Structure formats: structure tokens, C-alpha cells
All heavy atoms as an XYZ file, in Angstrom:
727
protein
N       0.876     -1.245     -0.008
C       0.017     -0.002     -0.026
C       0.813      1.231     -0.048
O       0.585      2.196     -0.622
C      -0.970     -0.012      1.218
C      -1.939      1.085      1.231
S      -3.124      0.744     -0.083
C      -4.345      1.898      0.285
N       2.059      1.220      0.729
C       2.950      2.389      0.836
C       3.592      2.579     -0.582
O       3.760      3.764     -0.842
C       3.877      2.259      1.886
C       3.351      2.362      3.271
C       4.495      2.348      4.277
N       3.919      2.373      5.620
C       4.592      2.338      6.808
N       5.917      2.071      6.710
N       4.001      2.392      7.864
N       3.869      1.574     -1.221
C       4.490      1.715     -2.615
C       3.524      2.263     -3.543
O       4.014      3.072     -4.372
C       4.939      0.326     -3.065
C       6.038     -0.225     -2.227
C       6.562     -1.570     -2.957
C       7.668     -2.122     -2.046
N       8.266     -3.417     -2.516
N       2.309      1.956     -3.466
C       1.309      2.551     -4.361
C       1.164      4.033     -4.138
O       1.110      4.890     -4.967
C       0.093      1.852     -4.391
C       0.132      0.434     -4.877
C      -1.119      2.643     -5.188
C      -1.005     -0.517     -4.588
N       1.098      4.372     -2.826
C       1.020      5.787     -2.403
C       2.245      6.634     -2.776
O       2.074      7.747     -3.381
N       3.323      6.069     -2.665
C       4.628      6.850     -3.066
C       4.706      6.832     -4.552
O       5.149      7.931     -5.055
C       5.840      6.044     -2.440
N       4.277      5.854     -5.237
C       4.367      5.933     -6.773
C       3.315      6.977     -7.266
O       3.707      7.631     -8.101
C       4.070      4.536     -7.365
N       2.295      6.901     -6.674
C       1.285      7.999     -7.164
C       1.714      9.417     -6.820
O       1.434     10.432     -7.575
C      -0.164      7.707     -6.655
O      -0.060      7.724     -5.213
N       2.334      9.562     -5.637
C       2.879     10.893     -5.273
C       3.995     11.391     -6.327
O       3.974     12.541     -6.665
C       3.404     10.934     -3.793
C       3.882     12.164     -3.273
C       2.941     13.173     -3.225
C       4.529     12.017     -1.953
N       4.852     10.502     -6.671
C       5.915     10.770     -7.509
C       5.346     11.066     -9.004
O       5.813     12.001     -9.602
C       6.804      9.527     -7.692
C       7.764      9.683     -8.881
C       7.664      9.391     -6.434
N       4.269     10.410     -9.313
C       3.556     10.633    -10.647
C       2.825     12.052    -10.728
O       3.030     12.800    -11.598
C       2.590      9.503    -10.972
N       2.262     12.389     -9.523
C       1.594     13.618     -9.498
C       2.637     14.739     -9.468
O       2.436     15.853    -10.151
C       0.615     13.635     -8.329
C      -0.550     12.759     -8.492
C       0.236     15.158     -7.957
C      -1.450     12.530     -7.160
N       3.620     14.648     -8.713
C       4.742     15.709     -8.745
C       5.407     15.732    -10.148
O       5.729     16.915    -10.515
C       5.771     15.432     -7.610
S       5.174     15.462     -5.930
N       5.570     14.718    -10.683
C       6.146     14.706    -12.093
C       5.211     15.450    -13.112
O       5.751     16.200    -13.931
N       3.902     15.142    -12.975
C       2.973     15.922    -13.849
C       2.941     17.430    -13.536
O       2.874     18.227    -14.438
C       1.520     15.333    -13.643
C       1.411     13.928    -14.361
S      -0.240     13.388    -14.393
C      -0.754     13.531    -12.739
N       2.983     17.710    -12.343
C       3.039     19.170    -11.927
C       4.271     19.819    -12.293
O       4.380     21.012    -12.786
C       2.751     19.321    -10.437
C       1.366     19.022     -9.933
C       1.290     19.056     -8.471
C       0.334     19.945    -10.556
N       5.383     19.262    -12.260
C       6.652     19.802    -12.775
C       6.807     20.008    -14.114
O       7.434     20.965    -14.635
C       7.824     18.951    -12.115
N       6.139     19.119    -14.886
C       6.290     19.259    -16.423
C       5.250     20.164    -16.956
O       5.309     20.467    -18.105
C       6.230     17.832    -16.954
O       4.927     17.300    -16.780
N       4.146     20.491    -16.268
C       3.105     21.371    -16.715
C       3.663     22.854    -16.835
O       4.487     23.273    -16.044
C       1.894     21.383    -15.853
N       3.233     23.529    -17.866
C       3.668     24.878    -18.102
C       2.766     25.824    -17.403
O       1.653     25.638    -17.124
C       3.760     25.216    -19.590
C       2.349     25.016    -20.289
C       2.483     25.409    -21.783
O       2.781     26.584    -21.948
N       2.180     24.441    -22.660
N       3.407     26.911    -17.023
C       2.589     27.967    -16.173
C       2.060     28.936    -17.132
O       2.764     29.483    -17.980
C       3.577     28.709    -15.251
N       0.775     29.064    -17.020
C       0.067     30.025    -17.877
C      -0.399     31.308    -17.108
O      -1.039     31.094    -16.022
C      -1.163     29.390    -18.613
C      -0.722     28.350    -19.503
O       0.304     28.411    -20.170
N      -1.368     27.258    -19.659
N      -0.215     32.338    -17.649
C      -0.814     33.629    -17.082
C      -2.086     34.040    -17.660
O      -2.149     33.918    -18.865
C       0.189     34.793    -17.096
N      -3.023     34.448    -17.073
C      -4.298     34.822    -17.593
C      -4.168     36.219    -18.215
O      -3.298     36.912    -17.927
C      -5.445     34.890    -16.554
C      -5.808     33.508    -16.028
O      -5.572     32.554    -16.749
O      -6.347     33.421    -14.926
N      -5.033     36.400    -19.262
C      -5.045     37.715    -19.873
C      -5.615     38.737    -18.883
O      -6.699     38.621    -18.191
C      -5.947     37.496    -21.234
C      -6.019     38.879    -21.859
C      -5.115     39.368    -22.690
C      -7.015     39.834    -21.727
N      -5.388     40.658    -23.137
C      -6.694     40.914    -22.690
C      -8.145     39.873    -21.078
C      -7.449     42.009    -22.793
C      -8.969     41.001    -21.254
C      -8.600     42.070    -22.132
N      -5.023     39.890    -18.907
C      -5.499     40.975    -17.954
C      -5.802     42.178    -18.814
O      -5.049     42.563    -19.753
C      -4.345     41.289    -16.968
C      -4.794     42.513    -16.059
C      -4.032     40.074    -16.133
N      -6.926     42.726    -18.528
C      -7.426     43.995    -19.307
C      -6.327     45.124    -19.053
O      -5.873     45.297    -17.926
C      -8.751     44.317    -18.674
O      -9.158     45.656    -19.185
N      -6.111     46.058    -20.018
C      -5.147     47.061    -19.959
C      -5.675     48.135    -18.956
O      -5.011     48.889    -18.318
C      -5.024     47.669    -21.321
C      -6.205     47.176    -21.995
C      -6.623     45.810    -21.411
N      -7.019     48.127    -18.615
C      -7.582     49.241    -17.764
C      -8.247     48.569    -16.543
O      -9.043     47.584    -16.661
C      -8.653     49.996    -18.536
C      -9.253     51.001    -17.698
C      -7.993     50.636    -19.798
N      -7.988     49.056    -15.416
C      -8.628     48.604    -14.118
C      -9.211     49.911    -13.582
O      -8.633     50.974    -13.494
C      -7.631     48.110    -13.092
C      -6.988     46.811    -13.552
C      -8.003     45.813    -13.557
C      -7.260     44.468    -13.628
N      -8.123     43.417    -13.861
N     -10.483     49.796    -13.180
C     -11.228     50.981    -12.595
C     -12.631     50.780    -12.444
O     -13.069     49.734    -12.579
N     -13.254     51.941    -12.332
C     -14.726     51.967    -12.232
C     -15.301     53.209    -12.882
O     -14.691     53.904    -13.669
C     -15.216     51.735    -10.731
C     -14.633     52.872     -9.925
O     -14.200     53.886    -10.372
N     -14.582     52.592     -8.557
N     -16.513     53.617    -12.476
C     -17.094     54.823    -13.224
C     -16.400     56.232    -12.810
O     -16.634     57.180    -13.415
C     -18.553     54.878    -12.896
C     -18.967     55.074    -11.437
O     -18.228     54.575    -10.634
O     -19.910     55.602    -11.174
N     -15.674     56.145    -11.736
C     -15.043     57.353    -11.359
C     -13.510     57.496    -12.031
O     -12.945     58.586    -11.886
C     -14.834     57.524     -9.762
O     -14.092     56.461     -9.344
C     -16.225     57.558     -9.154
N     -13.050     56.558    -12.529
C     -11.714     56.512    -13.162
C     -10.997     55.311    -13.085
O     -11.643     54.204    -12.815
N      -9.696     55.242    -13.453
C      -8.958     54.023    -13.340
C      -7.433     54.185    -13.689
O      -6.942     55.357    -13.753
N      -6.909     53.039    -13.909
C      -5.473     53.187    -14.227
C      -5.185     52.323    -15.428
O      -5.940     51.287    -15.714
C      -4.482     52.638    -13.052
C      -4.922     51.198    -12.610
C      -4.483     53.560    -11.913
C      -3.944     50.538    -11.637
N      -4.015     52.658    -16.083
C      -3.689     51.990    -17.271
C      -2.165     51.596    -17.171
O      -1.409     52.333    -16.692
C      -3.762     52.859    -18.660
C      -5.154     53.199    -18.793
C      -3.322     51.943    -19.850
C      -5.378     54.186    -19.918
N      -1.901     50.202    -17.417
C      -0.411     49.986    -17.221
C       0.407     50.730    -18.125
O       0.234     50.918    -19.258
C      -0.376     48.329    -17.614
N       1.561     51.065    -17.513
C       2.512     52.056    -18.363
C       3.057     51.289    -19.550
O       3.197     51.960    -20.580
C       3.534     52.507    -17.421
C       4.417     53.488    -18.158
C       3.987     54.834    -18.461
C       5.805     53.214    -18.632
C       4.759     55.677    -19.129
C       6.469     54.116    -19.346
C       6.043     55.343    -19.598
O       6.814     56.264    -20.284
N       3.521     50.058    -19.547
C       3.979     49.343    -20.815
C       2.973     49.533    -21.945
O       3.445     49.441    -23.082
C       4.217     47.962    -20.464
C       4.421     48.077    -18.990
C       3.567     49.205    -18.442
N       1.736     49.657    -21.731
C       0.635     49.791    -22.862
C       0.834     51.022    -23.648
O       0.539     51.129    -24.769
C      -0.725     49.669    -22.182
C      -0.906     48.372    -21.473
C      -1.840     49.873    -23.175
C      -0.976     47.153    -22.212
N       1.380     52.041    -23.005
C       1.478     53.401    -23.584
C       2.518     53.378    -24.798
O       2.264     54.087    -25.738
C       2.155     54.383    -22.548
N       3.493     52.418    -24.801
C       4.272     52.327    -25.932
C       3.678     51.543    -27.058
O       4.218     51.448    -28.227
C       5.624     51.689    -25.649
O       5.333     50.329    -25.231
N       2.640     50.795    -26.895
C       1.946     49.871    -27.797
C       0.707     50.475    -28.356
O       0.346     50.286    -29.538
C       1.649     48.555    -27.197
C       2.842     47.841    -26.620
C       2.441     46.665    -25.646
O       1.344     46.256    -25.657
N       3.411     45.957    -25.259
N      -0.072     51.165    -27.527
C      -1.466     51.609    -27.928
C      -1.657     53.197    -27.578
O      -0.783     53.661    -26.649
C      -2.521     50.828    -27.349
C      -2.525     49.416    -27.824
C      -3.468     48.479    -27.258
N      -4.888     48.939    -27.345
C      -5.807     48.422    -26.684
N      -5.634     47.486    -25.808
N      -6.984     48.967    -26.871
N      -2.622     53.868    -27.953
C      -2.865     55.230    -27.658
C      -3.725     55.166    -26.356
O      -4.769     54.769    -26.370
C      -3.741     55.883    -28.848
C      -3.843     57.304    -28.552
O      -3.241     57.896    -27.662
O      -4.767     57.888    -29.292
N      -3.144     55.583    -25.276
C      -3.765     55.538    -23.938
C      -4.921     56.677    -23.867
O      -5.769     56.427    -23.220
C      -2.762     55.636    -22.813
C      -1.905     54.454    -22.772
C      -1.974     57.010    -22.926
N      -4.827     57.607    -24.689
C      -5.892     58.672    -24.655
C      -7.108     57.987    -25.146
O      -8.239     58.252    -24.651
C      -5.433     59.883    -25.466
C      -4.370     60.730    -24.806
C      -3.830     61.674    -25.759
N      -3.289     61.058    -26.879
C      -2.871     61.670    -27.942
N      -2.975     63.122    -28.072
N      -2.439     61.142    -28.957
N      -6.960     57.235    -26.217
C      -8.238     56.624    -26.856
C      -8.710     55.511    -25.877
O      -9.943     55.400    -25.809
C      -7.827     56.027    -28.198
C      -8.928     55.428    -28.937
C      -9.874     56.384    -29.384
O      -9.652     57.560    -29.680
N     -11.197     56.117    -29.467
N      -7.823     54.843    -25.311
C      -8.283     53.803    -24.338
C      -9.208     54.397    -23.160
O     -10.212     53.953    -22.872
C      -7.154     52.953    -23.776
C      -6.427     52.136    -24.820
C      -7.585     52.029    -22.628
C      -5.074     51.470    -24.425
N      -8.562     55.401    -22.554
C      -9.356     56.201    -21.520
C     -10.590     56.804    -21.987
O     -11.564     56.716    -21.236
C      -8.397     57.125    -20.845
N     -10.615     57.383    -23.149
C     -11.789     57.962    -23.708
C     -12.857     56.945    -23.906
O     -14.126     57.165    -23.523
C     -11.517     58.661    -24.983
N     -12.590     55.767    -24.500
C     -13.512     54.784    -24.624
C     -14.040     54.217    -23.269
O     -15.262     53.824    -23.272
C     -12.923     53.698    -25.546
C     -12.767     54.124    -27.007
C     -12.068     52.959    -27.748
O     -11.602     52.023    -27.177
O     -11.790     53.173    -29.014
N     -13.084     54.109    -22.396
C     -13.524     53.510    -21.002
C     -14.515     54.550    -20.380
O     -15.514     54.067    -19.856
C     -12.301     53.385    -20.249
C     -12.594     52.764    -18.884
C     -12.744     51.297    -18.799
C     -12.684     53.508    -17.707
C     -12.979     50.715    -17.637
C     -12.968     52.773    -16.532
C     -13.121     51.544    -16.463
O     -13.406     51.021    -15.263
N     -14.290     55.790    -20.398
C     -15.162     56.737    -19.751
C     -16.384     56.932    -20.599
O     -17.555     57.130    -19.937
C     -14.397     58.075    -19.492
S     -13.053     57.942    -18.392
N     -16.308     56.845    -21.765
C     -17.553     57.036    -22.674
C     -18.578     56.016    -22.412
O     -19.782     56.092    -22.544
C     -17.135     57.011    -24.124
N     -18.131     54.666    -21.912
C     -19.076     53.793    -21.542
C     -20.002     54.233    -20.475
O     -21.147     53.796    -20.363
C     -18.231     52.441    -21.081
C     -19.075     51.236    -20.737
C     -19.737     50.472    -21.501
C     -19.238     51.005    -19.253
C     -20.530     49.411    -21.095
C     -19.935     49.971    -18.788
C     -20.635     49.238    -19.706
O     -21.485     48.148    -19.292
N     -19.466     54.986    -19.552
C     -20.247     55.593    -18.548
C     -20.852     56.937    -18.787
O     -21.429     57.662    -17.939
C     -19.320     55.760    -17.195
C     -18.893     54.463    -16.648
C     -17.432     54.053    -16.997
C     -19.690     53.406    -16.047
C     -17.030     52.855    -16.403
C     -19.267     52.349    -15.610
C     -17.986     52.007    -15.761
O     -17.396     50.738    -15.363
N     -20.666     57.443    -20.013
C     -21.167     58.734    -20.406
C     -20.449     59.905    -19.938
O     -20.934     61.085    -19.651
N     -19.066     59.783    -19.768
C     -18.267     60.787    -19.179
C     -17.021     61.042    -20.027
O     -16.964     60.351    -21.098
C     -17.776     60.298    -17.697
C     -18.929     60.033    -16.738
C     -18.413     59.616    -15.439
C     -19.540     59.460    -14.410
N     -18.912     59.164    -13.094
N     -16.243     61.906    -19.637
C     -15.017     62.257    -20.304
C     -13.867     62.026    -19.514
O     -13.904     62.076    -18.281
C     -15.007     63.705    -20.886
C     -16.045     63.979    -21.847
C     -15.150     64.693    -19.723
N     -12.699     61.634    -20.081
C     -11.473     61.318    -19.366
C     -10.586     62.451    -19.090
O     -10.408     63.459    -19.921
C     -10.664     60.391    -20.169
N     -10.015     62.634    -17.856
C      -8.934     63.701    -17.469
C      -7.921     62.883    -16.889
O      -7.997     62.200    -15.927
C      -9.541     64.624    -16.523
C      -8.502     65.640    -15.957
C      -9.017     66.742    -15.421
C      -7.946     67.771    -14.881
N      -6.688     67.548    -15.352
N      -6.612     63.033    -17.569
C      -5.517     62.282    -16.938
C      -4.955     63.078    -15.764
O      -4.915     64.340    -15.651
C      -4.307     62.289    -18.078
C      -4.687     61.269    -19.144
C      -5.386     61.591    -20.336
C      -4.469     59.891    -19.082
C      -5.728     60.703    -21.226
C      -4.746     59.090    -19.941
C      -5.431     59.426    -21.102
N      -4.522     62.223    -14.740
C      -4.099     62.824    -13.473
C      -2.638     62.610    -13.266
O      -1.887     63.656    -12.960
C      -4.765     62.061    -12.330
C      -6.302     62.134    -12.464
C      -6.956     61.235    -11.258
C      -6.769     63.564    -12.220
N      -1.971     61.430    -13.569
C      -0.658     61.339    -13.302
C       0.003     60.136    -14.200
O      -0.716     59.329    -14.650
C      -0.340     61.018    -11.929
O      -0.784     59.825    -11.485
N       1.280     60.044    -14.397
C       2.077     59.053    -15.047
C       3.155     58.752    -14.152
O       3.996     59.433    -13.712
C       2.573     59.674    -16.439
C       3.309     58.572    -17.069
C       1.321     60.086    -17.285
N       3.371     57.453    -14.046
C       4.512     56.834    -13.332
C       5.321     56.032    -14.302
O       5.118     54.821    -14.546
C       3.939     55.906    -12.257
C       5.171     55.343    -11.364
O       6.246     55.875    -11.376
O       4.900     54.420    -10.628
N       6.298     56.782    -14.893
C       7.080     56.198    -16.111
C       8.139     55.192    -15.775
O       9.417     55.485    -15.948
C       7.530     57.383    -16.823
C       7.765     58.369    -15.761
C       6.810     58.104    -14.832
N       7.770     54.131    -15.198
C       8.771     53.019    -14.979
C       8.142     51.614    -15.041
O       6.876     51.553    -15.298
C       9.319     53.165    -13.495
C       8.247     53.080    -12.522
C       8.694     53.338    -11.063
O       9.924     53.558    -10.892
N       7.919     53.301    -10.027
N       8.914     50.677    -14.972
C       8.525     49.252    -15.132
C       7.512     49.052    -13.942
O       7.911     49.221    -12.790
C       9.567     48.263    -15.225
C       9.086     46.864    -15.308
C       8.611     46.440    -16.530
C       9.052     45.913    -14.244
C       8.129     45.169    -16.658
C       8.573     44.689    -14.356
C       8.204     44.253    -15.516
O       7.664     43.006    -15.741
N       6.317     48.639    -14.235
C       5.326     48.320    -13.180
C       4.575     49.690    -12.774
O       3.631     49.652    -11.910
N       4.871     50.817    -13.593
C       4.134     51.916    -13.154
C       2.743     51.904    -13.997
O       2.376     51.075    -14.589
N       1.989     53.102    -13.803
C       0.750     53.166    -14.468
C       0.399     54.639    -14.707
O       1.084     55.568    -14.263
C      -0.372     52.603    -13.544
C      -0.417     53.252    -12.189
C      -1.220     54.481    -11.926
C       0.300     52.690    -10.984
C      -1.173     55.102    -10.710
C       0.229     53.382     -9.768
C      -0.477     54.500     -9.670
O      -0.472     55.070     -8.469
N      -0.639     54.849    -15.512
C      -1.175     56.068    -15.914
C      -2.633     56.241    -15.405
O      -3.385     55.271    -15.684
C      -1.254     56.247    -17.593
C       0.208     56.047    -18.032
C      -1.838     57.488    -17.986
C       0.156     55.871    -19.572
N      -2.820     57.230    -14.523
C      -4.101     57.145    -13.905
C      -4.894     58.371    -14.516
O      -4.444     59.343    -15.055
C      -3.910     57.517    -12.380
O      -3.404     58.745    -12.153
N      -6.225     58.042    -14.588
C      -7.242     59.046    -15.149
C      -8.497     59.036    -14.327
O      -8.744     58.119    -13.614
C      -7.428     58.810    -16.606
C      -8.096     57.484    -16.853
C      -9.575     57.282    -16.935
C      -7.432     56.290    -16.956
C     -10.115     56.154    -17.122
C      -8.083     55.131    -17.125
C      -9.367     55.028    -17.195
N      -9.206     60.105    -14.379
C     -10.614     60.246    -13.828
C     -11.543     60.296    -14.903
O     -11.277     60.943    -16.008
C     -10.616     61.323    -12.746
O     -10.506     62.675    -13.501
N     -12.807     59.957    -14.593
C     -13.916     60.152    -15.450
C     -14.743     61.190    -14.964
O     -15.294     61.201    -13.892
C     -14.707     58.789    -15.673
S     -13.772     57.425    -16.408
N     -15.016     62.347    -15.670
C     -15.618     63.496    -15.246
C     -17.014     63.674    -16.009
O     -17.079     63.339    -17.270
C     -14.887     64.661    -15.516
C     -13.331     64.645    -15.022
C     -13.370     64.882    -13.445
N     -14.019     66.204    -13.218
C     -13.970     66.920    -12.159
N     -13.319     66.312    -11.148
N     -14.515     67.932    -11.896
N     -17.951     64.256    -15.314
C     -19.224     64.514    -16.049
C     -19.121     65.679    -17.053
O     -19.723     65.645    -18.099
C     -20.290     64.877    -15.006
C     -20.973     63.719    -14.295
C     -20.739     63.394    -13.011
C     -21.645     62.625    -14.982
N     -21.382     62.165    -12.742
C     -22.074     61.697    -13.835
C     -22.105     62.330    -16.210
C     -22.713     60.559    -14.043
C     -22.915     61.346    -16.352
C     -23.183     60.345    -15.290
N     -18.436     66.674    -16.595
C     -18.379     68.004    -17.377
C     -16.909     68.128    -17.958
O     -15.925     68.083    -17.075
C     -18.776     69.151    -16.474
C     -18.660     70.479    -17.428
C     -20.167     68.930    -15.978
N     -16.692     68.263    -19.209
C     -15.322     68.620    -19.604
C     -14.907     70.041    -19.161
O     -15.661     70.863    -18.853
C     -15.602     68.829    -21.186
C     -16.949     68.421    -21.481
C     -17.623     68.300    -20.162
N     -13.553     70.047    -18.896
C     -13.017     71.277    -18.363
C     -13.009     72.390    -19.403
O     -12.857     72.053    -20.522
C     -11.600     71.020    -17.876
C     -11.538     70.339    -16.575
C     -11.120     68.886    -16.534
C     -11.918     70.816    -15.339
C     -11.094     68.177    -15.354
C     -11.906     70.152    -14.252
C     -11.507     68.775    -14.185
O     -11.506     68.151    -13.136
N     -13.210     73.598    -18.921
C     -13.157     74.707    -19.823
C     -14.140     75.766    -19.502
O     -15.046     75.554    -18.745
N     -13.992     76.900    -20.036
C     -14.912     77.964    -19.626
C     -16.308     77.804    -20.259
O     -17.281     78.270    -19.692
C     -14.305     79.332    -20.331
C     -13.412     78.913    -21.388
C     -12.875     77.455    -20.999
N     -16.464     77.009    -21.333
C     -17.750     76.784    -21.863
C     -18.325     75.484    -21.358
O     -19.324     75.090    -22.061
C     -17.717     76.832    -23.370
C     -16.650     75.893    -24.037
O     -15.883     75.418    -23.277
O     -16.710     75.689    -25.197
N     -17.848     74.785    -20.538
C     -18.340     73.478    -20.083
C     -19.595     73.639    -19.208
O     -19.553     74.330    -18.194
N     -20.666     73.262    -19.790
C     -22.017     73.345    -19.143
C     -22.284     71.973    -18.486
O     -21.968     71.047    -18.988
C     -23.072     73.697    -20.183
C     -22.902     75.108    -20.755
C     -22.922     76.192    -19.756
O     -23.750     76.215    -18.845
N     -22.071     77.190    -19.975
N     -23.094     71.994    -17.317
C     -23.481     70.839    -16.675
C     -24.309     70.098    -17.588
O     -25.265     70.628    -18.383
C     -24.150     71.217    -15.446
C     -23.850     72.725    -15.175
C     -23.389     73.210    -16.559
N     -24.355     68.678    -17.539
C     -25.291     67.891    -18.296
C     -26.636     67.949    -17.707
O     -26.883     67.951    -16.539
C     -24.772     66.500    -18.342
C     -23.477     66.117    -19.012
C     -23.082     64.689    -18.737
C     -23.558     66.555    -20.374
N     -27.592     68.090    -18.628
C     -28.981     68.105    -18.128
C     -29.784     66.946    -18.739
O     -29.571     66.572    -19.920
C     -29.694     69.471    -18.469
O     -29.697     69.696    -19.881
C     -29.036     70.612    -17.747
N     -30.838     66.469    -18.091
C     -31.673     65.469    -18.621
C     -33.057     66.085    -18.796
O     -33.595     66.883    -17.951
C     -31.968     64.345    -17.612
O     -30.659     64.050    -17.098
N     -33.612     65.790    -19.995
C     -34.944     66.281    -20.212
C     -36.004     65.022    -20.293
O     -35.693     64.108    -20.961
C     -34.969     66.977    -21.564
C     -34.196     68.096    -21.635
C     -34.383     68.919    -22.723
N     -33.412     69.979    -22.801
C     -33.449     71.100    -23.633
N     -34.309     71.192    -24.560
N     -32.653     72.032    -23.505
N     -36.915     65.096    -19.470
C     -37.983     64.089    -19.196
C     -39.233     64.344    -20.116
O     -39.614     65.472    -20.200
C     -38.214     63.911    -17.892
C     -37.015     63.357    -16.980
C     -36.350     64.122    -16.246
C     -36.704     61.991    -17.211
C     -35.315     63.687    -15.538
C     -35.533     61.558    -16.372
C     -34.923     62.382    -15.569
O     -33.843     61.916    -14.820
């Protein structure tokens, strides 16, 4: 009985050691309706302004960039605002 248990333990360890490690796909944007962050390495591959604009447009808002941490593991942060900045920015109104 001990030989069977030891043999199955060796077989399981061998299968686990030979299996490859897979990382799951992660979205480039993490956040919610108030804003979010974009991984900094994405900035060299894609237009982060477009990514943030599309993300905030999903909530009916506009993007305003807050900060950039330009290093490996850094991020670009943005907020989603109701009203665009500027002197002619008017509050959004709903008509029922």
C-alpha cells in the first residue's frame, strides 16, 4: 500500500513539474465609473488617450489624465468626469 501511495505521489509531482505555467489575460484598464489606471507598458503599444476616452464613454463621461509613473510596473491614472474642463463647459441636463 505504501509503494502505491509513493508511486502515485511521484507521478503527481512529475505531472505538476512538467506542466507549463500560464498567465491569464489581464485587461489594460482597471477601474470603475470614477476613473482608473492603465499599465504604463501599454503606452508604447497603444494610444492611452483613446483607451481612457472609450472607457469613460461607456459611463457617459469624459477622461481627464491625473498622473504618469514612467517606470516598469508603473501606471497612468485618469478620472472620468461629467463635465469637460473649460470656460464653456456646461453641466449635463436631462430632459424628461
